[in-house]
mmCIF file of the protein (N, C-alpha, C, O) and its ligand, coordinates in Angstrom:
data_MODEL
# 
_entry.id   MODEL 
# 
loop_
_entity.id 
_entity.type 
_entity.pdbx_number_of_molecules 
1 polymer     1 
2 non-polymer 1 
# 
_entity_poly.entity_id                      1 
_entity_poly.type                           'polypeptide(L)' 
_entity_poly.nstd_linkage                   no 
_entity_poly.nstd_monomer                   no 
_entity_poly.pdbx_seq_one_letter_code       MAKCSAKTKTGRPCQRKVVTGTSRCPIHQGPWSAYGVAQRKEKEAKEKKRKIRKKR 
_entity_poly.pdbx_seq_one_letter_code_can   MAKCSAKTKTGRPCQRKVVTGTSRCPIHQGPWSAYGVAQRKEKEAKEKKRKIRKKR 
_entity_poly.pdbx_strand_id                 A 
# 
loop_
_entity_poly_seq.entity_id 
_entity_poly_seq.num 
_entity_poly_seq.mon_id 
_entity_poly_seq.hetero 
1 1  MET n 
1 2  ALA n 
1 3  LYS n 
1 4  CYS n 
1 5  SER n 
1 6  ALA n 
1 7  LYS n 
1 8  THR n 
1 9  LYS n 
1 10 THR n 
1 11 GLY n 
1 12 ARG n 
1 13 PRO n 
1 14 CYS n 
1 15 GLN n 
1 16 ARG n 
1 17 LYS n 
1 18 VAL n 
1 19 VAL n 
1 20 THR n 
1 21 GLY n 
1 22 THR n 
1 23 SER n 
1 24 ARG n 
1 25 CYS n 
1 26 PRO n 
1 27 ILE n 
1 28 HIS n 
1 29 GLN n 
1 30 GLY n 
1 31 PRO n 
1 32 TRP n 
1 33 SER n 
1 34 ALA n 
1 35 TYR n 
1 36 GLY n 
1 37 VAL n 
1 38 ALA n 
1 39 GLN n 
1 40 ARG n 
1 41 LYS n 
1 42 GLU n 
1 43 LYS n 
1 44 GLU n 
1 45 ALA n 
1 46 LYS n 
1 47 GLU n 
1 48 LYS n 
1 49 LYS n 
1 50 ARG n 
1 51 LYS n 
1 52 ILE n 
1 53 ARG n 
1 54 LYS n 
1 55 LYS n 
1 56 ARG n 
# 
loop_
_struct_asym.id 
_struct_asym.entity_id 
A 1 
B 2 
# 
loop_
_chem_comp.id 
_chem_comp.type 
_chem_comp.mon_nstd_flag 
ALA 'L-peptide linking' y 
ARG 'L-peptide linking' y 
CYS 'L-peptide linking' y 
GLN 'L-peptide linking' y 
GLU 'L-peptide linking' y 
GLY 'peptide linking'   y 
HIS 'L-peptide linking' y 
ILE 'L-peptide linking' y 
LYS 'L-peptide linking' y 
MET 'L-peptide linking' y 
PRO 'L-peptide linking' y 
SER 'L-peptide linking' y 
THR 'L-peptide linking' y 
TRP 'L-peptide linking' y 
TYR 'L-peptide linking' y 
VAL 'L-peptide linking' y 
ZN  non-polymer         . 
# 
_pdbx_entity_nonpoly.entity_id   2 
_pdbx_entity_nonpoly.name        ? 
_pdbx_entity_nonpoly.comp_id     ZN 
# 
_pdbx_nonpoly_scheme.asym_id         B 
_pdbx_nonpoly_scheme.entity_id       2 
_pdbx_nonpoly_scheme.mon_id          ZN 
_pdbx_nonpoly_scheme.ndb_seq_num     1 
_pdbx_nonpoly_scheme.pdb_seq_num     101 
_pdbx_nonpoly_scheme.auth_seq_num    101 
_pdbx_nonpoly_scheme.pdb_mon_id      ZN 
_pdbx_nonpoly_scheme.auth_mon_id     ZN 
_pdbx_nonpoly_scheme.pdb_strand_id   A 
_pdbx_nonpoly_scheme.pdb_ins_code    . 
# 
loop_
_atom_site.group_PDB 
_atom_site.id 
_atom_site.type_symbol 
_atom_site.label_atom_id 
_atom_site.label_alt_id 
_atom_site.label_comp_id 
_atom_site.label_asym_id 
_atom_site.label_entity_id 
_atom_site.label_seq_id 
_atom_site.pdbx_PDB_ins_code 
_atom_site.Cartn_x 
_atom_site.Cartn_y 
_atom_site.Cartn_z 
_atom_site.occupancy 
_atom_site.B_iso_or_equiv 
_atom_site.pdbx_formal_charge 
_atom_site.auth_seq_id 
_atom_site.auth_comp_id 
_atom_site.auth_asym_id 
_atom_site.auth_atom_id 
_atom_site.pdbx_PDB_model_num 
ATOM   1   N  N  . MET A 1 1  ? 89.413  117.159 115.177 1.00 0.00 ? 1   MET A N  1 
ATOM   2   C  CA . MET A 1 1  ? 90.474  116.617 114.292 1.00 0.00 ? 1   MET A CA 1 
ATOM   3   C  C  . MET A 1 1  ? 90.055  115.233 113.824 1.00 0.00 ? 1   MET A C  1 
ATOM   4   O  O  . MET A 1 1  ? 89.632  114.413 114.639 1.00 0.00 ? 1   MET A O  1 
ATOM   5   N  N  . ALA A 1 2  ? 90.159  114.961 112.554 1.00 0.00 ? 2   ALA A N  1 
ATOM   6   C  CA . ALA A 1 2  ? 89.741  113.670 112.006 1.00 0.00 ? 2   ALA A CA 1 
ATOM   7   C  C  . ALA A 1 2  ? 90.727  112.582 112.386 1.00 0.00 ? 2   ALA A C  1 
ATOM   8   O  O  . ALA A 1 2  ? 91.904  112.836 112.642 1.00 0.00 ? 2   ALA A O  1 
ATOM   9   N  N  . LYS A 1 3  ? 90.207  111.353 112.415 1.00 0.00 ? 3   LYS A N  1 
ATOM   10  C  CA . LYS A 1 3  ? 91.078  110.227 112.713 1.00 0.00 ? 3   LYS A CA 1 
ATOM   11  C  C  . LYS A 1 3  ? 91.366  109.444 111.441 1.00 0.00 ? 3   LYS A C  1 
ATOM   12  O  O  . LYS A 1 3  ? 90.600  109.489 110.478 1.00 0.00 ? 3   LYS A O  1 
ATOM   13  N  N  . CYS A 1 4  ? 92.468  108.736 111.454 1.00 0.00 ? 4   CYS A N  1 
ATOM   14  C  CA . CYS A 1 4  ? 92.925  108.028 110.257 1.00 0.00 ? 4   CYS A CA 1 
ATOM   15  C  C  . CYS A 1 4  ? 91.918  106.941 109.860 1.00 0.00 ? 4   CYS A C  1 
ATOM   16  O  O  . CYS A 1 4  ? 91.467  106.906 108.715 1.00 0.00 ? 4   CYS A O  1 
ATOM   17  N  N  . SER A 1 5  ? 91.569  106.068 110.788 1.00 0.00 ? 5   SER A N  1 
ATOM   18  C  CA . SER A 1 5  ? 90.575  105.004 110.590 1.00 0.00 ? 5   SER A CA 1 
ATOM   19  C  C  . SER A 1 5  ? 90.976  104.000 109.517 1.00 0.00 ? 5   SER A C  1 
ATOM   20  O  O  . SER A 1 5  ? 90.116  103.281 109.009 1.00 0.00 ? 5   SER A O  1 
ATOM   21  N  N  . ALA A 1 6  ? 92.222  103.933 109.167 1.00 0.00 ? 6   ALA A N  1 
ATOM   22  C  CA . ALA A 1 6  ? 92.673  102.838 108.300 1.00 0.00 ? 6   ALA A CA 1 
ATOM   23  C  C  . ALA A 1 6  ? 92.713  101.561 109.135 1.00 0.00 ? 6   ALA A C  1 
ATOM   24  O  O  . ALA A 1 6  ? 92.936  101.620 110.345 1.00 0.00 ? 6   ALA A O  1 
ATOM   25  N  N  . LYS A 1 7  ? 92.503  100.424 108.510 1.00 0.00 ? 7   LYS A N  1 
ATOM   26  C  CA . LYS A 1 7  ? 92.504  99.172  109.276 1.00 0.00 ? 7   LYS A CA 1 
ATOM   27  C  C  . LYS A 1 7  ? 93.916  98.826  109.705 1.00 0.00 ? 7   LYS A C  1 
ATOM   28  O  O  . LYS A 1 7  ? 94.856  98.890  108.913 1.00 0.00 ? 7   LYS A O  1 
ATOM   29  N  N  . THR A 1 8  ? 94.050  98.460  110.969 1.00 0.00 ? 8   THR A N  1 
ATOM   30  C  CA . THR A 1 8  ? 95.359  98.077  111.481 1.00 0.00 ? 8   THR A CA 1 
ATOM   31  C  C  . THR A 1 8  ? 95.482  96.559  111.469 1.00 0.00 ? 8   THR A C  1 
ATOM   32  O  O  . THR A 1 8  ? 94.566  95.858  111.038 1.00 0.00 ? 8   THR A O  1 
ATOM   33  N  N  . LYS A 1 9  ? 96.597  96.064  111.936 1.00 0.00 ? 9   LYS A N  1 
ATOM   34  C  CA . LYS A 1 9  ? 96.831  94.618  111.956 1.00 0.00 ? 9   LYS A CA 1 
ATOM   35  C  C  . LYS A 1 9  ? 95.800  93.912  112.818 1.00 0.00 ? 9   LYS A C  1 
ATOM   36  O  O  . LYS A 1 9  ? 95.450  92.758  112.568 1.00 0.00 ? 9   LYS A O  1 
ATOM   37  N  N  . THR A 1 10 ? 95.316  94.616  113.836 1.00 0.00 ? 10  THR A N  1 
ATOM   38  C  CA . THR A 1 10 ? 94.371  93.986  114.756 1.00 0.00 ? 10  THR A CA 1 
ATOM   39  C  C  . THR A 1 10 ? 92.954  94.014  114.197 1.00 0.00 ? 10  THR A C  1 
ATOM   40  O  O  . THR A 1 10 ? 92.051  93.434  114.801 1.00 0.00 ? 10  THR A O  1 
ATOM   41  N  N  . GLY A 1 11 ? 92.732  94.678  113.050 1.00 0.00 ? 11  GLY A N  1 
ATOM   42  C  CA . GLY A 1 11 ? 91.407  94.728  112.456 1.00 0.00 ? 11  GLY A CA 1 
ATOM   43  C  C  . GLY A 1 11 ? 90.600  95.918  112.919 1.00 0.00 ? 11  GLY A C  1 
ATOM   44  O  O  . GLY A 1 11 ? 89.483  96.140  112.452 1.00 0.00 ? 11  GLY A O  1 
ATOM   45  N  N  . ARG A 1 12 ? 91.161  96.687  113.839 1.00 0.00 ? 12  ARG A N  1 
ATOM   46  C  CA . ARG A 1 12 ? 90.457  97.874  114.331 1.00 0.00 ? 12  ARG A CA 1 
ATOM   47  C  C  . ARG A 1 12 ? 90.870  99.097  113.528 1.00 0.00 ? 12  ARG A C  1 
ATOM   48  O  O  . ARG A 1 12 ? 91.981  99.146  112.999 1.00 0.00 ? 12  ARG A O  1 
ATOM   49  N  N  . PRO A 1 13 ? 89.995  100.078 113.433 1.00 0.00 ? 13  PRO A N  1 
ATOM   50  C  CA . PRO A 1 13 ? 90.388  101.312 112.738 1.00 0.00 ? 13  PRO A CA 1 
ATOM   51  C  C  . PRO A 1 13 ? 91.475  102.050 113.501 1.00 0.00 ? 13  PRO A C  1 
ATOM   52  O  O  . PRO A 1 13 ? 91.480  102.086 114.732 1.00 0.00 ? 13  PRO A O  1 
ATOM   53  N  N  . CYS A 1 14 ? 92.385  102.631 112.754 1.00 0.00 ? 14  CYS A N  1 
ATOM   54  C  CA . CYS A 1 14 ? 93.498  103.371 113.346 1.00 0.00 ? 14  CYS A CA 1 
ATOM   55  C  C  . CYS A 1 14 ? 92.960  104.589 114.084 1.00 0.00 ? 14  CYS A C  1 
ATOM   56  O  O  . CYS A 1 14 ? 92.068  105.277 113.588 1.00 0.00 ? 14  CYS A O  1 
ATOM   57  N  N  . GLN A 1 15 ? 93.494  104.851 115.249 1.00 0.00 ? 15  GLN A N  1 
ATOM   58  C  CA . GLN A 1 15 ? 93.011  105.963 116.074 1.00 0.00 ? 15  GLN A CA 1 
ATOM   59  C  C  . GLN A 1 15 ? 93.943  107.165 116.027 1.00 0.00 ? 15  GLN A C  1 
ATOM   60  O  O  . GLN A 1 15 ? 93.757  108.126 116.773 1.00 0.00 ? 15  GLN A O  1 
ATOM   61  N  N  . ARG A 1 16 ? 94.930  107.117 115.168 1.00 0.00 ? 16  ARG A N  1 
ATOM   62  C  CA . ARG A 1 16 ? 95.860  108.248 115.083 1.00 0.00 ? 16  ARG A CA 1 
ATOM   63  C  C  . ARG A 1 16 ? 95.209  109.416 114.369 1.00 0.00 ? 16  ARG A C  1 
ATOM   64  O  O  . ARG A 1 16 ? 94.306  109.238 113.552 1.00 0.00 ? 16  ARG A O  1 
ATOM   65  N  N  . LYS A 1 17 ? 95.677  110.606 114.687 1.00 0.00 ? 17  LYS A N  1 
ATOM   66  C  CA . LYS A 1 17 ? 95.183  111.800 114.000 1.00 0.00 ? 17  LYS A CA 1 
ATOM   67  C  C  . LYS A 1 17 ? 95.774  111.867 112.604 1.00 0.00 ? 17  LYS A C  1 
ATOM   68  O  O  . LYS A 1 17 ? 96.929  111.498 112.393 1.00 0.00 ? 17  LYS A O  1 
ATOM   69  N  N  . VAL A 1 18 ? 94.982  112.338 111.653 1.00 0.00 ? 18  VAL A N  1 
ATOM   70  C  CA . VAL A 1 18 ? 95.479  112.429 110.277 1.00 0.00 ? 18  VAL A CA 1 
ATOM   71  C  C  . VAL A 1 18 ? 96.458  113.591 110.149 1.00 0.00 ? 18  VAL A C  1 
ATOM   72  O  O  . VAL A 1 18 ? 96.457  114.524 110.952 1.00 0.00 ? 18  VAL A O  1 
ATOM   73  N  N  . VAL A 1 19 ? 97.279  113.508 109.134 1.00 0.00 ? 19  VAL A N  1 
ATOM   74  C  CA . VAL A 1 19 ? 98.185  114.609 108.827 1.00 0.00 ? 19  VAL A CA 1 
ATOM   75  C  C  . VAL A 1 19 ? 97.384  115.684 108.105 1.00 0.00 ? 19  VAL A C  1 
ATOM   76  O  O  . VAL A 1 19 ? 96.573  115.381 107.230 1.00 0.00 ? 19  VAL A O  1 
ATOM   77  N  N  . THR A 1 20 ? 97.610  116.922 108.469 1.00 0.00 ? 20  THR A N  1 
ATOM   78  C  CA . THR A 1 20 ? 96.860  118.015 107.852 1.00 0.00 ? 20  THR A CA 1 
ATOM   79  C  C  . THR A 1 20 ? 97.011  117.972 106.337 1.00 0.00 ? 20  THR A C  1 
ATOM   80  O  O  . THR A 1 20 ? 98.126  117.907 105.819 1.00 0.00 ? 20  THR A O  1 
ATOM   81  N  N  . GLY A 1 21 ? 95.883  118.009 105.627 1.00 0.00 ? 21  GLY A N  1 
ATOM   82  C  CA . GLY A 1 21 ? 95.935  117.998 104.163 1.00 0.00 ? 21  GLY A CA 1 
ATOM   83  C  C  . GLY A 1 21 ? 95.808  116.610 103.578 1.00 0.00 ? 21  GLY A C  1 
ATOM   84  O  O  . GLY A 1 21 ? 95.736  116.460 102.359 1.00 0.00 ? 21  GLY A O  1 
ATOM   85  N  N  . THR A 1 22 ? 95.780  115.590 104.422 1.00 0.00 ? 22  THR A N  1 
ATOM   86  C  CA . THR A 1 22 ? 95.621  114.222 103.924 1.00 0.00 ? 22  THR A CA 1 
ATOM   87  C  C  . THR A 1 22 ? 94.504  113.538 104.704 1.00 0.00 ? 22  THR A C  1 
ATOM   88  O  O  . THR A 1 22 ? 93.929  114.118 105.625 1.00 0.00 ? 22  THR A O  1 
ATOM   89  N  N  . SER A 1 23 ? 94.209  112.305 104.325 1.00 0.00 ? 23  SER A N  1 
ATOM   90  C  CA . SER A 1 23 ? 93.151  111.577 105.025 1.00 0.00 ? 23  SER A CA 1 
ATOM   91  C  C  . SER A 1 23 ? 93.704  110.412 105.816 1.00 0.00 ? 23  SER A C  1 
ATOM   92  O  O  . SER A 1 23 ? 92.960  109.547 106.278 1.00 0.00 ? 23  SER A O  1 
ATOM   93  N  N  . ARG A 1 24 ? 95.032  110.396 105.967 1.00 0.00 ? 24  ARG A N  1 
ATOM   94  C  CA . ARG A 1 24 ? 95.649  109.283 106.696 1.00 0.00 ? 24  ARG A CA 1 
ATOM   95  C  C  . ARG A 1 24 ? 96.693  109.792 107.677 1.00 0.00 ? 24  ARG A C  1 
ATOM   96  O  O  . ARG A 1 24 ? 97.239  110.884 107.523 1.00 0.00 ? 24  ARG A O  1 
ATOM   97  N  N  . CYS A 1 25 ? 96.956  108.970 108.692 1.00 0.00 ? 25  CYS A N  1 
ATOM   98  C  CA . CYS A 1 25 ? 97.998  109.309 109.649 1.00 0.00 ? 25  CYS A CA 1 
ATOM   99  C  C  . CYS A 1 25 ? 99.362  109.073 109.002 1.00 0.00 ? 25  CYS A C  1 
ATOM   100 O  O  . CYS A 1 25 ? 99.438  108.459 107.938 1.00 0.00 ? 25  CYS A O  1 
ATOM   101 N  N  . PRO A 1 26 ? 100.418 109.542 109.615 1.00 0.00 ? 26  PRO A N  1 
ATOM   102 C  CA . PRO A 1 26 ? 101.752 109.381 109.018 1.00 0.00 ? 26  PRO A CA 1 
ATOM   103 C  C  . PRO A 1 26 ? 102.087 107.940 108.681 1.00 0.00 ? 26  PRO A C  1 
ATOM   104 O  O  . PRO A 1 26 ? 102.753 107.668 107.682 1.00 0.00 ? 26  PRO A O  1 
ATOM   105 N  N  . ILE A 1 27 ? 101.628 107.024 109.506 1.00 0.00 ? 27  ILE A N  1 
ATOM   106 C  CA . ILE A 1 27 ? 101.994 105.624 109.313 1.00 0.00 ? 27  ILE A CA 1 
ATOM   107 C  C  . ILE A 1 27 ? 101.237 105.006 108.146 1.00 0.00 ? 27  ILE A C  1 
ATOM   108 O  O  . ILE A 1 27 ? 101.765 104.126 107.465 1.00 0.00 ? 27  ILE A O  1 
ATOM   109 N  N  . HIS A 1 28 ? 99.994  105.459 107.904 1.00 0.00 ? 28  HIS A N  1 
ATOM   110 C  CA . HIS A 1 28 ? 99.183  104.836 106.861 1.00 0.00 ? 28  HIS A CA 1 
ATOM   111 C  C  . HIS A 1 28 ? 99.206  105.594 105.543 1.00 0.00 ? 28  HIS A C  1 
ATOM   112 O  O  . HIS A 1 28 ? 98.420  105.302 104.641 1.00 0.00 ? 28  HIS A O  1 
ATOM   113 N  N  . GLN A 1 29 ? 100.093 106.554 105.428 1.00 0.00 ? 29  GLN A N  1 
ATOM   114 C  CA . GLN A 1 29 ? 100.164 107.276 104.160 1.00 0.00 ? 29  GLN A CA 1 
ATOM   115 C  C  . GLN A 1 29 ? 100.945 106.503 103.121 1.00 0.00 ? 29  GLN A C  1 
ATOM   116 O  O  . GLN A 1 29 ? 100.889 106.831 101.936 1.00 0.00 ? 29  GLN A O  1 
ATOM   117 N  N  . GLY A 1 30 ? 101.669 105.485 103.540 1.00 0.00 ? 30  GLY A N  1 
ATOM   118 C  CA . GLY A 1 30 ? 102.429 104.695 102.586 1.00 0.00 ? 30  GLY A CA 1 
ATOM   119 C  C  . GLY A 1 30 ? 103.910 105.014 102.643 1.00 0.00 ? 30  GLY A C  1 
ATOM   120 O  O  . GLY A 1 30 ? 104.345 105.888 103.393 1.00 0.00 ? 30  GLY A O  1 
ATOM   121 N  N  . PRO A 1 31 ? 104.679 104.292 101.837 1.00 0.00 ? 31  PRO A N  1 
ATOM   122 C  CA . PRO A 1 31 ? 106.141 104.410 101.897 1.00 0.00 ? 31  PRO A CA 1 
ATOM   123 C  C  . PRO A 1 31 ? 106.659 105.775 101.479 1.00 0.00 ? 31  PRO A C  1 
ATOM   124 O  O  . PRO A 1 31 ? 107.802 106.108 101.791 1.00 0.00 ? 31  PRO A O  1 
ATOM   125 N  N  . TRP A 1 32 ? 105.862 106.578 100.783 1.00 0.00 ? 32  TRP A N  1 
ATOM   126 C  CA . TRP A 1 32 ? 106.383 107.851 100.302 1.00 0.00 ? 32  TRP A CA 1 
ATOM   127 C  C  . TRP A 1 32 ? 105.916 109.026 101.136 1.00 0.00 ? 32  TRP A C  1 
ATOM   128 O  O  . TRP A 1 32 ? 106.097 110.178 100.743 1.00 0.00 ? 32  TRP A O  1 
ATOM   129 N  N  . SER A 1 33 ? 105.316 108.749 102.282 1.00 0.00 ? 33  SER A N  1 
ATOM   130 C  CA . SER A 1 33 ? 104.960 109.843 103.181 1.00 0.00 ? 33  SER A CA 1 
ATOM   131 C  C  . SER A 1 33 ? 106.225 110.353 103.858 1.00 0.00 ? 33  SER A C  1 
ATOM   132 O  O  . SER A 1 33 ? 107.254 109.678 103.858 1.00 0.00 ? 33  SER A O  1 
ATOM   133 N  N  . ALA A 1 34 ? 106.143 111.528 104.426 1.00 0.00 ? 34  ALA A N  1 
ATOM   134 C  CA . ALA A 1 34 ? 107.328 112.077 105.110 1.00 0.00 ? 34  ALA A CA 1 
ATOM   135 C  C  . ALA A 1 34 ? 107.824 111.085 106.149 1.00 0.00 ? 34  ALA A C  1 
ATOM   136 O  O  . ALA A 1 34 ? 109.027 110.899 106.334 1.00 0.00 ? 34  ALA A O  1 
ATOM   137 N  N  . TYR A 1 35 ? 106.870 110.453 106.823 1.00 0.00 ? 35  TYR A N  1 
ATOM   138 C  CA . TYR A 1 35 ? 107.234 109.484 107.862 1.00 0.00 ? 35  TYR A CA 1 
ATOM   139 C  C  . TYR A 1 35 ? 107.947 108.281 107.259 1.00 0.00 ? 35  TYR A C  1 
ATOM   140 O  O  . TYR A 1 35 ? 108.983 107.853 107.769 1.00 0.00 ? 35  TYR A O  1 
ATOM   141 N  N  . GLY A 1 36 ? 107.400 107.735 106.179 1.00 0.00 ? 36  GLY A N  1 
ATOM   142 C  CA . GLY A 1 36 ? 107.993 106.564 105.548 1.00 0.00 ? 36  GLY A CA 1 
ATOM   143 C  C  . GLY A 1 36 ? 109.373 106.868 105.001 1.00 0.00 ? 36  GLY A C  1 
ATOM   144 O  O  . GLY A 1 36 ? 110.298 106.071 105.158 1.00 0.00 ? 36  GLY A O  1 
ATOM   145 N  N  . VAL A 1 37 ? 109.514 108.015 104.361 1.00 0.00 ? 37  VAL A N  1 
ATOM   146 C  CA . VAL A 1 37 ? 110.813 108.388 103.778 1.00 0.00 ? 37  VAL A CA 1 
ATOM   147 C  C  . VAL A 1 37 ? 111.844 108.555 104.880 1.00 0.00 ? 37  VAL A C  1 
ATOM   148 O  O  . VAL A 1 37 ? 112.986 108.116 104.740 1.00 0.00 ? 37  VAL A O  1 
ATOM   149 N  N  . ALA A 1 38 ? 111.448 109.184 105.968 1.00 0.00 ? 38  ALA A N  1 
ATOM   150 C  CA . ALA A 1 38 ? 112.381 109.401 107.080 1.00 0.00 ? 38  ALA A CA 1 
ATOM   151 C  C  . ALA A 1 38 ? 112.849 108.059 107.626 1.00 0.00 ? 38  ALA A C  1 
ATOM   152 O  O  . ALA A 1 38 ? 114.029 107.871 107.923 1.00 0.00 ? 38  ALA A O  1 
ATOM   153 N  N  . GLN A 1 39 ? 111.911 107.132 107.753 1.00 0.00 ? 39  GLN A N  1 
ATOM   154 C  CA . GLN A 1 39 ? 112.283 105.819 108.284 1.00 0.00 ? 39  GLN A CA 1 
ATOM   155 C  C  . GLN A 1 39 ? 113.223 105.110 107.327 1.00 0.00 ? 39  GLN A C  1 
ATOM   156 O  O  . GLN A 1 39 ? 114.187 104.474 107.754 1.00 0.00 ? 39  GLN A O  1 
ATOM   157 N  N  . ARG A 1 40 ? 112.945 105.217 106.029 1.00 0.00 ? 40  ARG A N  1 
ATOM   158 C  CA . ARG A 1 40 ? 113.793 104.534 105.054 1.00 0.00 ? 40  ARG A CA 1 
ATOM   159 C  C  . ARG A 1 40 ? 115.207 105.121 105.090 1.00 0.00 ? 40  ARG A C  1 
ATOM   160 O  O  . ARG A 1 40 ? 116.201 104.397 105.039 1.00 0.00 ? 40  ARG A O  1 
ATOM   161 N  N  . LYS A 1 41 ? 115.268 106.441 105.177 1.00 0.00 ? 41  LYS A N  1 
ATOM   162 C  CA . LYS A 1 41 ? 116.586 107.093 105.212 1.00 0.00 ? 41  LYS A CA 1 
ATOM   163 C  C  . LYS A 1 41 ? 117.377 106.600 106.419 1.00 0.00 ? 41  LYS A C  1 
ATOM   164 O  O  . LYS A 1 41 ? 118.577 106.340 106.328 1.00 0.00 ? 41  LYS A O  1 
ATOM   165 N  N  . GLU A 1 42 ? 116.700 106.479 107.528 1.00 0.00 ? 42  GLU A N  1 
ATOM   166 C  CA . GLU A 1 42 ? 117.367 106.012 108.744 1.00 0.00 ? 42  GLU A CA 1 
ATOM   167 C  C  . GLU A 1 42 ? 117.918 104.601 108.520 1.00 0.00 ? 42  GLU A C  1 
ATOM   168 O  O  . GLU A 1 42 ? 119.052 104.291 108.888 1.00 0.00 ? 42  GLU A O  1 
ATOM   169 N  N  . LYS A 1 43 ? 117.094 103.767 107.915 1.00 0.00 ? 43  LYS A N  1 
ATOM   170 C  CA . LYS A 1 43 ? 117.483 102.390 107.660 1.00 0.00 ? 43  LYS A CA 1 
ATOM   171 C  C  . LYS A 1 43 ? 118.701 102.356 106.742 1.00 0.00 ? 43  LYS A C  1 
ATOM   172 O  O  . LYS A 1 43 ? 119.665 101.635 106.996 1.00 0.00 ? 43  LYS A O  1 
ATOM   173 N  N  . GLU A 1 44 ? 118.641 103.141 105.681 1.00 0.00 ? 44  GLU A N  1 
ATOM   174 C  CA . GLU A 1 44 ? 119.755 103.171 104.731 1.00 0.00 ? 44  GLU A CA 1 
ATOM   175 C  C  . GLU A 1 44 ? 121.028 103.641 105.417 1.00 0.00 ? 44  GLU A C  1 
ATOM   176 O  O  . GLU A 1 44 ? 122.106 103.098 105.175 1.00 0.00 ? 44  GLU A O  1 
ATOM   177 N  N  . ALA A 1 45 ? 120.907 104.628 106.254 1.00 0.00 ? 45  ALA A N  1 
ATOM   178 C  CA . ALA A 1 45 ? 122.086 105.154 106.958 1.00 0.00 ? 45  ALA A CA 1 
ATOM   179 C  C  . ALA A 1 45 ? 122.697 104.053 107.822 1.00 0.00 ? 45  ALA A C  1 
ATOM   180 O  O  . ALA A 1 45 ? 123.918 103.914 107.893 1.00 0.00 ? 45  ALA A O  1 
ATOM   181 N  N  . LYS A 1 46 ? 121.844 103.277 108.471 1.00 0.00 ? 46  LYS A N  1 
ATOM   182 C  CA . LYS A 1 46 ? 122.343 102.194 109.319 1.00 0.00 ? 46  LYS A CA 1 
ATOM   183 C  C  . LYS A 1 46 ? 123.065 101.160 108.481 1.00 0.00 ? 46  LYS A C  1 
ATOM   184 O  O  . LYS A 1 46 ? 124.125 100.663 108.860 1.00 0.00 ? 46  LYS A O  1 
ATOM   185 N  N  . GLU A 1 47 ? 122.470 100.836 107.320 1.00 0.00 ? 47  GLU A N  1 
ATOM   186 C  CA . GLU A 1 47 ? 123.088 99.835  106.459 1.00 0.00 ? 47  GLU A CA 1 
ATOM   187 C  C  . GLU A 1 47 ? 124.440 100.327 105.944 1.00 0.00 ? 47  GLU A C  1 
ATOM   188 O  O  . GLU A 1 47 ? 125.397 99.558  105.854 1.00 0.00 ? 47  GLU A O  1 
ATOM   189 N  N  . LYS A 1 48 ? 124.506 101.589 105.614 1.00 0.00 ? 48  LYS A N  1 
ATOM   190 C  CA . LYS A 1 48 ? 125.766 102.162 105.133 1.00 0.00 ? 48  LYS A CA 1 
ATOM   191 C  C  . LYS A 1 48 ? 126.845 102.015 106.202 1.00 0.00 ? 48  LYS A C  1 
ATOM   192 O  O  . LYS A 1 48 ? 127.979 101.635 105.911 1.00 0.00 ? 48  LYS A O  1 
ATOM   193 N  N  . LYS A 1 49 ? 126.481 102.316 107.417 1.00 0.00 ? 49  LYS A N  1 
ATOM   194 C  CA . LYS A 1 49 ? 127.447 102.206 108.514 1.00 0.00 ? 49  LYS A CA 1 
ATOM   195 C  C  . LYS A 1 49 ? 127.944 100.774 108.624 1.00 0.00 ? 49  LYS A C  1 
ATOM   196 O  O  . LYS A 1 49 ? 129.127 100.516 108.845 1.00 0.00 ? 49  LYS A O  1 
ATOM   197 N  N  . ARG A 1 50 ? 127.019 99.869  108.464 1.00 0.00 ? 50  ARG A N  1 
ATOM   198 C  CA . ARG A 1 50 ? 127.373 98.459  108.586 1.00 0.00 ? 50  ARG A CA 1 
ATOM   199 C  C  . ARG A 1 50 ? 128.377 98.085  107.490 1.00 0.00 ? 50  ARG A C  1 
ATOM   200 O  O  . ARG A 1 50 ? 129.357 97.383  107.741 1.00 0.00 ? 50  ARG A O  1 
ATOM   201 N  N  . LYS A 1 51 ? 128.115 98.562  106.290 1.00 0.00 ? 51  LYS A N  1 
ATOM   202 C  CA . LYS A 1 51 ? 128.996 98.230  105.160 1.00 0.00 ? 51  LYS A CA 1 
ATOM   203 C  C  . LYS A 1 51 ? 130.402 98.770  105.440 1.00 0.00 ? 51  LYS A C  1 
ATOM   204 O  O  . LYS A 1 51 ? 131.400 98.094  105.194 1.00 0.00 ? 51  LYS A O  1 
ATOM   205 N  N  . ILE A 1 52 ? 130.458 99.967  105.945 1.00 0.00 ? 52  ILE A N  1 
ATOM   206 C  CA . ILE A 1 52 ? 131.772 100.577 106.226 1.00 0.00 ? 52  ILE A CA 1 
ATOM   207 C  C  . ILE A 1 52 ? 132.516 99.733  107.259 1.00 0.00 ? 52  ILE A C  1 
ATOM   208 O  O  . ILE A 1 52 ? 133.723 99.513  107.154 1.00 0.00 ? 52  ILE A O  1 
ATOM   209 N  N  . ARG A 1 53 ? 131.780 99.276  108.237 1.00 0.00 ? 53  ARG A N  1 
ATOM   210 C  CA . ARG A 1 53 ? 132.405 98.475  109.287 1.00 0.00 ? 53  ARG A CA 1 
ATOM   211 C  C  . ARG A 1 53 ? 132.950 97.178  108.689 1.00 0.00 ? 53  ARG A C  1 
ATOM   212 O  O  . ARG A 1 53 ? 134.034 96.719  109.048 1.00 0.00 ? 53  ARG A O  1 
ATOM   213 N  N  . LYS A 1 54 ? 132.168 96.594  107.760 1.00 0.00 ? 54  LYS A N  1 
ATOM   214 C  CA . LYS A 1 54 ? 132.583 95.335  107.163 1.00 0.00 ? 54  LYS A CA 1 
ATOM   215 C  C  . LYS A 1 54 ? 133.886 95.520  106.398 1.00 0.00 ? 54  LYS A C  1 
ATOM   216 O  O  . LYS A 1 54 ? 134.762 94.656  106.414 1.00 0.00 ? 54  LYS A O  1 
ATOM   217 N  N  . LYS A 1 55 ? 133.996 96.656  105.730 1.00 0.00 ? 55  LYS A N  1 
ATOM   218 C  CA . LYS A 1 55 ? 135.213 96.893  104.932 1.00 0.00 ? 55  LYS A CA 1 
ATOM   219 C  C  . LYS A 1 55 ? 136.452 96.845  105.825 1.00 0.00 ? 55  LYS A C  1 
ATOM   220 O  O  . LYS A 1 55 ? 137.456 96.209  105.503 1.00 0.00 ? 55  LYS A O  1 
ATOM   221 N  N  . ARG A 1 56 ? 136.346 97.523  106.929 1.00 0.00 ? 56  ARG A N  1 
ATOM   222 C  CA . ARG A 1 56 ? 137.502 97.511  107.825 1.00 0.00 ? 56  ARG A CA 1 
ATOM   223 C  C  . ARG A 1 56 ? 137.059 97.702  109.267 1.00 0.00 ? 56  ARG A C  1 
ATOM   224 O  O  . ARG A 1 56 ? 137.893 97.720  110.172 1.00 0.00 ? 56  ARG A O  1 
HETATM 225 ZN ZN . ZN  B 2 .  ? 96.581  105.299 110.545 1.00 0.00 2 101 ZN  A ZN 1 
# 
């Protein structure tokens, strides 16, 4: 199985396994990868809850 090997914050190549059909791991595919979208949705859901709480 190929490794992502994108540069991480520490300067070392990423050791995560790539997602099948791509050349990057879920984290390094960018904001529009399934992983990125899922995280954004979670964040938005949290913010929505917060707004509702603020209202009342
Ligand atoms: Zn990676």
